[in-house]
C-alpha positions in Angstrom: 105.9 64.6 106.4 107.8 65.3 109.6 110.7 63.1 108.6 110.9 64.4 105.1 110.9 68.0 106.3 113.6 67.4 108.8 115.7 65.6 106.3 115.3 68.4 103.7 116.2 71.0 106.3 119.3 69.1 107.2 120.4 68.7 103.6 119.8 72.2 102.3 119.7 74.5 105.3 117.2 77.0 106.6 117.9 79.7 104.0 117.3 77.4 101.0 114.1 76.1 102.7 112.9 79.7 103.0 113.7 80.5 99.4 111.9 77.3 98.2 108.9 78.1 100.4 108.7 81.6 99.0 109.0 80.3 95.5 106.2 77.8 96.2 104.0 80.7 97.2 104.8 82.5 93.9 107.1 85.0 95.6 110.3 86.1 93.9 112.7 86.6 96.9 114.8 89.0 94.9 111.8 91.5 94.9 111.7 91.5 98.7 113.1 94.5 100.7 116.6 93.5 101.9 115.6 94.1 105.5 112.6 91.8 105.1 114.7 89.1 103.5 117.4 89.3 106.2 114.7 89.2 109.0 113.1 86.2 107.3 116.5 84.4 107.0 117.2 85.1 110.7 113.9 83.7 111.7 114.3 80.6 109.5 117.7 80.0 111.1 116.2 80.4 114.6 113.2 78.2 113.7 115.6 75.5 112.5 117.0 75.2 116.0 113.5 74.6 117.6 113.0 70.9 118.0 109.2 71.3 117.8 109.1 73.6 114.8 108.5 71.0 112.1 105.7 69.3 114.1 104.0 72.6 114.8 104.3 73.7 111.1 102.8 70.5 109.8 100.2 70.4 112.6 99.0 73.9 111.6 99.0 73.0 107.9 96.9 69.9 108.5 94.5 71.7 110.8 94.0 74.4 108.2 93.3 71.8 105.5 90.8 70.0 107.7 89.1 73.4 108.4 88.9 74.7 104.9 88.4 71.4 103.0 84.6 71.4 103.5 83.7 74.5 101.4 80.3 74.8 102.9 82.0 75.6 106.3 84.1 78.3 104.7 81.1 79.8 102.8 79.0 79.8 105.9 81.7 81.6 107.9 82.1 84.2 105.1 78.3 84.8 105.1 78.3 85.3 108.9 81.0 88.0 108.9 79.7 91.5 109.5 82.7 93.6 108.7 83.7 95.2 105.4 86.7 93.5 103.8 89.3 94.1 101.2 90.7 90.9 99.7 94.1 91.4 98.1 95.6 88.6 96.1 98.5 88.2 93.8 97.8 86.7 90.4 100.9 84.5 90.8 99.6 83.1 94.0 100.3 79.3 93.8 98.7 78.4 97.1 95.2 80.0 96.7 93.8 80.3 93.2 92.2 83.6 92.3 88.9 81.8 91.9 88.7 81.5 95.7 88.7 85.2 96.3 86.3 85.6 93.4 83.9 83.1 95.0 84.1 85.0 98.3 83.3 88.2 96.5 80.2 86.6 94.9 79.0 85.6 98.4 79.8 89.1 99.8 79.1 91.8 97.2 80.0 94.4 99.9 83.6 93.1 99.9 86.2 94.4 97.5 88.7 92.1 95.7 91.9 93.4 94.2 94.1 91.1 92.2 97.7 92.3 92.2 99.3 91.5 88.8 102.5 89.6 88.9 102.5 89.1 92.7 102.5 85.9 94.7 100.7 84.7 97.9 102.0 87.3 100.3 101.9 90.7 98.6 102.5 92.5 101.9 106.0 90.9 101.9 106.8 91.0 98.2 105.5 94.5 97.3 104.8 96.1 100.7 104.5 99.7 99.4 102.1 98.8 96.7 100.0 96.7 99.1 100.0 99.3 101.8 98.9 101.9 99.2 95.9 99.8 98.2 94.9 99.1 101.8 95.4 102.8 102.9 93.2 104.0 100.0 90.5 101.4 100.9 90.3 102.3 104.6 87.8 104.9 105.7 89.3 108.4 106.0 88.7 108.5 109.8 90.6 105.2 110.5 
């Protein structure tokens, strides 16, 4: 994994890796606010200079997979949470299927799930105004 990622970055550059990653998540980079795109590109360029970035990225991804692979662990953690939750998920999310948020909602009927039509894995980046409006309307008035 590490060698493949380093080789890909060297061949296509950080901006293309960013664009490909966003597309993998179901995000259309053209829909992003220009400021968010430019900040993301700047960070991708900076990250490309960090010799440890690939190892850290893959280490985090592997750790996440080990943690969430046993569904019973995830379901137990969801049941233990004692806070209200709003789950927002794009219908074009290619990383987490909508059945996952629906399963969480069945475990926690006090949680609200909102599927955002035509949006990918990170609605707060792709359609920030729409996402913020949903979150703001969900929050208690005294927040």
